[in-house]
N, C-alpha and C positions, 0 to 999 in steps of 0.2 A: 075178289081180292087176289092180286098176284102173289107169287111165292115170295118175292122180295118184300112186299108189304106185310105178308104173314110173318116173315122172319123178324121184321122190325117190331111188329106187335109183340111177338114172343120175347124179344130182347128187352122191350119196355117192361113187360111183366116180370122178367128175370131180375131186372134192376129194382123193381118195386118189392119183390120178395127179399132181395138183399137188404133193402132199407128196413123192411119189417123185422128181419132177423136182427139187424143192428139195434133197432129200437127195443126189441124184446130183451136183448142182452144188457141194455142200459137200465132196465127196471131194477129196483132193489131186490126183487125175488123173481128172476126170470123163470118162465114156464118151460122146462126142458122138453116136455112133450110137444108144445107148440113150436118150439125151435126145430125139433126133429121133423115135424110135419112140413114146416116151411122149407127146410133143406131138401126134403124128398121131392117136393113140388118143384123147387128150383132145379134140381138135378134132372127131373123129368123134362122140364122145358129146355134145359141145355142139350139133352139128348135129341129132342125134337128139332131144335135148331141145327144141330150137327147133321141129322138125317136129311133135313131139307137143303142144307148147304151142299151136301154131297151130291144130291140129286139135281141141283140147280145148274 
């Protein structure tokens, strides 16, 4: 897998995490711990994308 393909895969995962966060927030009683975990993972992926983009 090329760096560009890896970045695209990470961007798709980032978007999917954003959707999961939105869905959790729409629930009658959102799970704050779950939202926090999703946001941490989303940030980790964003940092990885930034690192790969800088090196590409």
